[in-house]
C-alpha positions in Angstrom: 108.6 30.7 103.8 106.6 33.9 103.7 106.8 36.2 100.6 108.8 39.4 101.2 106.5 42.3 102.2 107.5 44.3 99.1 106.3 41.7 96.6 102.8 43.2 96.2 103.1 46.7 95.1 99.7 48.0 94.2 101.1 51.1 92.7 103.2 49.2 90.1 101.7 49.6 86.6 102.6 46.1 85.6 100.7 44.9 88.8 97.7 47.1 88.1 97.4 45.7 84.7 97.9 42.0 85.7 98.0 41.3 89.5 97.3 37.5 89.0 100.9 36.3 89.0 101.5 38.0 92.4 98.1 36.8 93.8 98.9 33.2 92.8 102.2 33.4 94.6 100.5 35.0 97.6 97.9 32.2 97.6 100.7 29.6 97.7 103.2 31.1 100.0 101.6 33.9 102.2 97.8 33.7 102.1 97.6 36.3 105.0 100.0 38.9 103.7 101.0 42.1 105.3 101.3 44.7 102.5 103.5 47.6 103.5 102.5 50.0 100.7 98.8 49.6 101.7 99.5 49.2 105.5 96.8 46.5 105.3 96.4 42.7 105.5 95.8 41.1 101.9 93.9 37.9 101.4 93.9 36.3 98.0 92.5 32.7 98.6 89.0 32.0 97.9 88.1 30.5 101.2 89.7 33.2 103.1 88.0 36.0 101.0 84.5 34.4 101.7 85.3 34.0 105.4 86.3 37.5 105.9 83.2 38.7 104.0 81.1 36.8 106.5 83.1 37.3 109.6 81.3 39.5 112.3 84.7 40.4 113.7 85.5 42.3 110.7 83.6 45.5 110.0 82.4 47.0 106.6 82.4 50.6 108.4 85.8 51.8 107.5 84.9 55.4 106.9 84.0 56.3 110.4 87.4 55.4 112.0 89.2 56.7 108.9 87.5 60.2 109.4 88.2 60.2 113.1 91.8 59.4 112.5 92.4 62.5 110.3 93.9 65.8 111.6 91.1 68.4 112.0 92.1 70.4 108.9 92.0 67.3 106.7 88.6 66.3 108.2 87.1 69.7 107.2 88.3 69.0 103.6 86.4 65.6 103.3 83.3 66.2 105.6 80.8 66.3 102.8 82.0 63.2 100.9 82.3 61.2 104.1 78.8 62.3 105.3 77.2 60.9 102.2 79.3 57.8 101.7 78.6 57.0 105.3 75.0 56.5 104.4 75.9 53.8 101.9 74.7 50.3 102.9 78.0 49.0 101.7 79.7 50.7 104.6 77.2 49.7 107.3 77.2 46.9 109.8 74.0 45.6 111.5 71.7 47.0 112.7 72.1 50.1 110.5 72.8 47.8 107.6 69.6 45.7 108.2 67.4 48.9 108.5 68.8 50.4 105.4 69.0 47.4 103.2 65.4 46.4 104.1 64.1 49.8 102.9 66.3 49.8 99.6 64.9 46.3 98.9 61.4 47.9 98.7 62.8 50.1 95.8 65.3 47.9 94.0 63.0 45.0 93.6 63.5 42.1 91.1 60.2 42.9 89.3 61.5 46.5 88.8 64.6 45.1 87.3 62.9 42.6 85.0 60.6 45.3 83.6 63.7 47.2 82.4 64.6 44.6 79.7 62.6 46.3 76.8 64.1 49.9 77.7 67.6 48.3 78.0 67.2 46.6 74.7 66.2 49.8 73.0 69.0 51.7 74.6 71.5 49.1 73.3 70.1 49.4 69.8 70.2 53.2 69.9 73.9 53.4 70.9 75.1 50.4 68.7 73.3 51.1 65.5 75.3 54.5 64.7 78.5 52.6 65.4 77.8 49.8 62.8 79.7 51.6 60.0 82.2 53.5 62.1 85.8 52.3 61.4 87.3 53.1 64.7 85.9 54.3 68.1 86.4 54.2 71.8 84.2 51.3 73.1 83.9 52.6 76.7 83.1 56.2 75.7 80.7 55.3 72.9 79.0 52.3 74.4 80.2 50.7 77.8 79.8 53.9 79.7 76.7 55.6 78.2 74.4 52.5 78.3 74.4 51.8 82.1 74.5 55.6 82.7 71.4 55.9 80.5 69.7 52.9 82.3 70.3 54.3 85.9 69.2 57.8 84.9 66.1 56.5 83.6 65.3 54.4 86.6 66.0 57.4 88.8 63.8 59.6 86.7 66.7 62.0 85.8 67.0 64.0 82.5 69.4 62.2 80.0 70.8 65.6 79.2 72.4 65.6 82.6 74.4 62.6 81.9 77.8 64.5 81.2 77.7 66.6 84.4 76.8 63.6 86.6 79.6 61.7 84.8 82.1 64.5 85.7 80.9 64.5 89.3 81.2 60.9 89.5 84.6 60.8 87.9 85.8 63.2 90.6 84.5 60.9 93.4 86.0 57.7 91.7 89.7 57.8 92.7 88.6 58.3 96.5 85.9 55.6 96.5 88.1 53.3 94.4 91.1 53.6 96.6 93.5 55.1 93.9 97.0 54.7 95.2 98.8 57.3 93.1 96.2 60.1 92.9 97.5 63.2 95.1 94.3 65.2 94.9 91.6 62.7 95.2 90.3 64.0 98.5 89.7 67.6 97.3 88.2 66.2 94.0 86.0 63.9 95.8 84.7 66.6 98.1 83.7 68.8 95.2 82.1 66.0 93.3 80.1 65.0 96.4 79.0 68.5 97.1 77.9 69.1 93.5 76.0 65.8 93.3 74.3 66.3 96.7 72.9 69.7 95.8 71.7 68.2 92.5 69.8 65.3 94.3 68.6 67.6 97.1 66.6 69.8 94.5 65.4 66.7 92.7 64.2 65.2 96.1 62.3 68.6 96.8 60.6 68.3 93.5 59.6 64.8 94.0 58.2 65.7 97.5 55.8 68.2 95.9 55.3 66.3 92.6 55.7 62.6 92.9 56.5 60.5 89.8 56.8 56.9 88.9 60.5 56.6 89.3 63.0 55.2 91.8 63.9 58.6 93.3 60.2 59.2 94.2 60.2 55.7 95.9 63.3 56.7 97.9 61.6 59.8 99.0 58.5 57.8 100.0 60.8 55.5 102.1 61.9 58.8 103.9 58.3 59.6 104.7 57.3 56.2 106.2 58.0 55.0 109.6 61.6 53.8 110.3 62.3 56.1 107.3 65.5 57.1 105.4 66.6 60.5 106.4 67.1 63.2 103.6 70.9 62.6 103.8 70.3 58.8 103.4 68.0 59.5 100.3 70.7 61.6 98.9 73.4 59.1 99.7 71.4 56.1 98.3 70.8 58.1 95.1 74.4 58.7 94.8 75.1 55.1 95.4 72.6 54.0 92.8 74.1 56.4 90.3 77.8 55.6 91.1 77.4 51.9 91.5 74.9 51.4 88.7 77.2 52.8 86.0 80.7 52.2 87.2 80.3 48.4 87.9 78.3 47.8 84.7 80.6 49.9 82.5 83.5 47.7 83.6 81.6 44.5 83.3 80.6 45.4 79.6 84.2 46.7 78.8 86.0 43.8 80.2 83.6 41.3 78.8 83.8 42.4 75.3 87.6 42.7 75.5 87.7 39.1 76.9 85.6 37.8 74.0 87.8 39.6 71.5 91.0 38.4 73.0 89.6 34.9 72.9 87.9 34.7 69.4 87.0 31.2 69.7 84.8 31.9 72.6 83.4 34.9 70.9 82.6 32.8 67.8 80.9 30.2 70.1 78.7 32.8 71.8 77.7 34.4 68.7 76.6 31.1 67.2 74.8 30.1 70.6 73.4 33.3 72.0 71.3 31.2 74.5 74.6 30.8 76.4 75.0 34.5 77.1 74.0 34.2 80.8 76.6 31.7 81.5 79.2 33.7 79.5 78.4 36.8 81.7 79.1 34.7 84.7 82.5 33.6 83.3 83.2 37.2 82.4 82.4 38.2 86.1 84.8 35.6 87.3 87.7 35.9 84.7 87.9 39.6 84.5 85.2 41.1 86.7 84.6 44.7 87.6 85.8 44.2 91.2 89.4 43.9 92.3 88.9 44.0 95.9 86.7 44.8 98.9 87.9 46.5 102.0 87.1 45.7 105.6 88.4 46.9 109.1 89.2 44.4 111.9 86.7 45.0 114.8 88.0 42.3 117.3 91.6 41.1 117.5 92.1 37.6 116.3 94.5 35.2 114.3 94.5 33.9 110.8 97.0 31.7 109.3 99.3 32.3 112.4 99.2 36.1 112.0 97.7 38.4 114.6 95.0 40.8 113.1 94.6 43.7 115.6 91.6 45.8 116.3 91.6 48.7 113.6 93.8 46.9 111.0 92.7 47.2 107.5 92.0 44.4 105.2 91.8 43.9 101.6 90.2 40.8 100.3 91.3 40.3 96.7 88.0 39.3 94.8 89.8 39.1 91.5 92.5 36.7 93.1 89.9 34.5 94.8 88.1 34.1 91.4 91.3 32.6 90.0 92.0 30.2 93.0 93.0 26.9 91.7 91.7 25.5 94.8 88.1 26.3 93.7 88.3 26.6 89.9 89.6 24.1 87.5 92.0 25.8 85.0 91.2 29.2 86.5 93.2 31.1 83.9 91.2 29.8 81.1 88.4 31.8 79.8 85.6 29.2 79.4 82.0 30.7 78.7 80.5 27.2 79.4 82.1 26.9 83.0 79.8 25.3 85.4 79.7 25.7 88.3 80.9 29.2 88.7 80.8 30.4 92.3 82.7 33.6 91.8 82.6 36.3 94.5 82.6 39.4 92.1 79.2 40.7 93.7 80.5 40.1 97.3 79.3 37.5 99.7 76.8 37.4 102.7 74.8 40.4 103.8 76.8 42.8 101.7 76.0 40.9 98.4 75.7 43.6 95.7 72.1 45.2 95.6 72.5 45.8 91.9 73.7 42.6 90.9 70.5 41.6 89.1 70.6 45.0 87.1 74.3 44.5 86.1 73.7 41.0 85.0 70.8 41.9 82.9 72.5 44.9 81.2 75.6 42.7 80.7 73.5 39.9 79.1 71.7 42.2 76.7 74.6 44.5 75.8 77.3 41.8 75.3 74.9 39.7 73.4 73.9 42.6 71.1 77.5 43.7 70.5 78.4 40.3 69.2 75.5 40.2 66.8 75.3 43.8 65.6 79.1 44.4 65.4 80.4 41.1 64.1 83.7 42.6 62.7 84.7 44.4 65.9 88.4 43.9 67.0 90.8 45.4 69.4 93.0 48.4 68.3 95.6 47.9 70.9 97.8 45.1 72.2 97.4 46.2 75.8 94.9 48.4 77.9 95.9 50.1 81.0 93.6 49.5 83.8 92.5 52.2 86.4 94.5 53.0 89.2 92.1 51.8 92.0 92.0 49.1 94.6 88.3 48.4 94.5 87.1 48.6 90.8 88.7 46.9 87.8 88.3 48.3 84.4 89.9 50.6 81.8 89.1 54.3 81.1 89.5 53.9 77.3 89.2 51.0 74.9 90.0 51.9 71.2 88.5 49.3 68.9 88.1 49.0 65.1 85.9 47.4 62.5 87.1 45.8 59.2 
């Protein structure tokens, strides 16, 4: 028997904080679920999520048809944010995806990421050391946000003193990009944030054009100047993507990870005693309460799944968080086990859209979480419950008060 359509309500605060009970029920009873509040299909099983992410009948370009469907007055209100988001490789299908991804791969190289380890370690120490004797503080505000923001600004070659205004613009865009379900002004806010950020990066690009530096923004500009180049809008869009994706995902990874370790003190104690297991612990954090709730796609060709007809233009949500807790793949999926192996989670997506920044997020998570355990051994949570953001794509909390005894 299929689950009633109203069972999954993404606007419900209890469901936002803990969607797993509903995801488990959908996995068992209605794996291809029509969600009326979202007006979308919802997939929660691991195999379905992976298959949808690989399926060429299902498109990553959901912005172009969305923009085309808007009344003309509403289109004018989001023209700028759509223009730059539409350059993101995450919203592209081949062949555009192939072209942009190949150019970005020349900039975001494994070697460039590995070379960041010393600077990340230094940034972690500079942020954590002043907190060692602070009795109570907000972990997200004081550490989980400023660390990845500092790292990505350094990579792009941007002044660290610009961190606050870039954060403000990013926060304006976040409800729109993240698919907030209750924000009534997310379109106007996103448009304002995108315009401000684009102007900022356009000025920085002009400077790099006349005075190149040894930074990622200069390398993006160089891609623009080569054959088969990035356009100026694509450079701006990619810079916004690096900034937004580079700090939003990792902030939530670090915050969710430290919270999970504090909520499971036996696992925290084990990791503190065996820091060589930090890489495996980060993978379990990514699975157990990773920074990704869902990924969104659009049906390009009508087809059937689980006896349901998915029509061209239908929107699809693949619930990454649900897939990572599918008992068909993971033994005891609701157990937080930092020694779990294998751990084939889908947090960084799958197939051609596998997250470009995954190596950087993993490296930052490994260094940051390991150092938090060592440098702040008396850290504990200051609340019994933390409210998660109202977004369909990201998963994390805005604030995380902690204390030290």
